[in-house]
C-alpha positions as CSV (number, residue, x, y, z in Angstrom):
1,M,125.0,104.0,136.8
2,P,121.9,103.0,138.4
3,G,118.7,104.5,136.8
4,E,120.2,104.8,133.4
5,S,118.3,103.5,130.3
6,Y,119.8,101.9,127.0
7,L,118.2,101.2,123.7
8,V,119.4,98.0,121.6
9,A,118.1,98.2,118.2
10,G,118.3,94.7,116.2
11,L,118.1,95.4,112.6
12,G,116.0,93.3,110.0
13,N,113.2,93.2,107.7
14,I,109.8,92.5,109.0
15,G,107.6,89.8,107.2
16,S,107.6,86.1,107.2
17,E,109.3,86.4,104.0
18,Y,112.6,87.6,105.5
19,A,112.6,85.6,108.5
20,D,115.9,83.5,109.0
21,T,117.6,85.5,106.2
22,R,121.1,86.8,106.6
23,H,119.9,90.6,106.8
24,N,117.8,89.7,109.9
25,M,120.5,88.8,112.1
26,G,119.8,91.8,114.4
27,F,116.3,90.3,114.9
28,M,117.3,87.0,115.5
29,V,120.0,87.9,118.4
30,L,117.0,90.1,120.1
31,D,114.3,87.3,119.7
32,A,117.0,84.6,121.5
33,W,117.6,87.5,124.2
34,A,114.0,87.7,124.5
35,Q,113.4,83.9,124.7
36,A,116.0,83.4,127.1
37,S,114.9,86.2,129.4
38,N,111.2,85.8,129.2
39,I,111.1,89.3,127.5
40,V,107.8,90.2,125.5
41,F,107.6,92.0,122.7
42,E,105.0,94.9,122.3
43,T,103.9,96.1,118.8
44,R,104.5,99.9,119.2
45,R,105.2,102.7,116.9
46,Y,108.1,101.9,114.5
47,G,108.5,98.5,115.6
48,D,108.2,96.1,118.4
49,L,109.7,97.1,121.8
50,G,110.7,94.8,124.9
51,V,112.2,96.0,128.0
52,T,114.0,94.1,130.8
53,T,115.8,95.5,133.9
54,I,119.0,94.1,135.1
55,K,121.0,95.8,138.2
56,G,118.8,99.0,137.9
57,R,119.5,99.7,134.3
58,T,116.7,99.7,132.0
59,I,117.3,98.3,128.5
60,Y,114.9,98.4,125.7
61,L,115.1,96.0,123.0
62,L,113.8,97.6,119.3
63,K,112.9,95.4,116.1
64,P,112.1,98.3,113.9
65,S,109.0,97.6,111.8
66,T,110.5,100.1,108.9
67,Y,112.4,97.8,106.8
68,M,116.3,97.9,106.8
69,N,116.9,100.9,104.7
70,L,114.7,103.3,107.2
71,S,115.7,101.9,110.4
72,G,116.9,105.5,111.5
73,N,113.2,106.4,111.8
74,A,112.4,103.8,114.5
75,V,115.9,104.4,116.2
76,R,115.5,108.4,116.3
77,Y,111.8,108.2,117.4
78,W,112.5,105.7,120.4
79,L,115.7,107.5,121.5
80,Q,113.5,110.6,121.7
81,K,110.5,108.9,123.2
82,L,112.2,107.1,126.2
83,P,114.3,109.1,126.2
84,V,118.1,107.6,125.9
85,P,121.2,109.3,125.3
86,I,122.9,108.6,121.9
87,E,125.8,107.3,124.2
88,N,123.4,104.6,125.3
89,L,122.3,103.3,121.6
90,L,123.7,99.8,120.4
91,V,122.8,98.6,117.4
92,I,123.1,94.9,116.0
93,C,123.4,94.4,112.4
94,D,124.6,91.8,109.9
95,D,128.0,92.5,107.9
96,I,128.8,90.9,104.6
97,N,132.6,91.9,105.1
98,L,133.2,89.3,108.0
99,P,133.0,85.5,107.7
100,F,130.0,84.0,109.0
101,G,129.6,83.9,112.8
102,T,132.7,86.8,113.3
103,L,131.5,89.2,115.7
104,R,132.9,92.9,115.8
105,M,131.8,95.5,118.3
106,R,132.8,98.9,117.9
107,R,132.0,102.1,119.8
108,K,131.3,104.0,116.7
109,G,132.1,104.0,113.1
110,S,131.0,104.5,109.5
111,D,128.2,102.5,107.7
112,G,130.3,100.3,105.9
113,G,127.9,100.2,103.2
114,H,125.2,98.8,105.4
115,N,122.1,100.7,104.6
116,G,120.4,100.4,108.0
117,L,123.7,101.8,109.7
118,K,123.7,104.6,107.0
119,N,120.0,105.7,107.6
120,I,120.7,105.6,111.3
121,N,123.7,107.6,110.8
122,E,121.7,110.1,108.5
123,M,118.5,110.4,111.1
124,T,120.6,110.8,114.4
125,G,123.1,113.0,112.8
126,T,125.9,111.0,114.1
127,Q,127.8,107.7,113.8
128,D,129.0,107.8,117.5
129,Y,127.2,104.9,119.0
130,V,128.0,101.6,119.7
131,R,127.3,98.7,117.1
132,I,127.8,94.8,117.2
133,R,128.3,93.5,113.5
134,I,127.7,90.1,112.9
135,G,129.4,88.5,109.8
136,V,127.5,86.8,107.4
137,G,130.1,85.9,105.0
138,H,130.4,87.0,101.3
139,E,129.9,84.1,99.2
140,F,128.2,85.9,96.4
141,E,129.1,87.0,92.5
142,K,129.5,90.5,91.7
143,G,125.8,92.3,92.0
144,A,124.1,89.6,93.9
145,Q,124.6,91.0,97.1
146,I,120.9,91.6,97.7
147,D,119.9,88.1,97.0
148,F,122.5,87.1,99.2
149,V,121.5,89.1,102.1
150,L,118.0,88.3,101.7
151,G,118.9,84.4,101.4
152,R,118.2,82.4,104.3
153,L,120.5,80.9,106.5
154,D,121.5,76.9,106.2
155,E,120.5,74.7,109.1
156,E,124.1,74.7,110.4
157,Q,124.3,78.4,110.4
158,K,120.8,78.8,112.2
159,A,122.5,76.3,114.9
160,L,124.8,78.7,115.6
161,I,122.7,81.8,116.5
162,P,122.2,80.7,120.3
163,K,125.7,80.8,121.0
164,L,126.2,84.0,119.1
165,S,123.4,85.4,120.9
166,E,124.6,84.8,124.1
167,T,128.2,86.2,123.4
168,I,126.4,89.2,122.1
169,V,123.8,89.6,125.2
170,S,127.0,89.1,127.5
171,G,129.0,91.8,125.6
172,I,126.0,94.3,125.8
173,Q,125.7,93.6,129.5
174,E,129.4,93.9,129.9
175,W,129.3,97.4,128.0
176,I,126.6,98.7,130.2
177,F,128.4,97.4,133.5
178,C,132.1,97.5,132.6
179,G,132.4,100.0,129.8
180,I,132.8,99.6,126.2
181,D,136.9,98.9,125.9
182,R,136.2,95.8,128.3
183,A,133.1,94.8,126.3
184,M,135.1,95.1,122.9
185,N,138.2,93.0,124.2
186,S,135.6,90.1,125.4
187,V,133.2,90.2,122.2
188,N,135.9,90.5,119.8
189,A,138.6,88.2,121.5
190,K,135.9,85.3,121.4
191,N,135.9,85.4,117.4
192,Q,139.5,85.5,116.6
């Protein structure tokens, strides 16, 4: 509906030491979107915020500055401040349970062991919000998960980010204008 506002939160960790790491896939997608659309991020409370308008809908892009496991503080704050209803929230994050580059869009769900989603669920009191998980693979030994997600992407993986971002942004726009079912069909089908 024209005039509605949406919040798209891309999860990651702040600081140059985390740039290009698997855990920062959400940041990378929002950065690619901003670059392609001339969106400028401003450093605000709890994160960097960008805004764009498409066909009368306002879309806020949020990169929390709270570190991954406290992402819920930023998401809750901006949902209330803007305000944006929880049903207009979409979170983008990495997922070690999916092969690299695989996308999964869902209308709601558990945190699946992801600390950022876990904190968002706790801080908003719900898991009923849209999320897009980006597979980063799971090529690590038992007990080495943290080192893996904080490890940097290789050049071949980095080269895939623009195409993944394009698919995700297209899916987000489809969600806004055509509904979640059609968006899920589109995003999830492109990664079979």
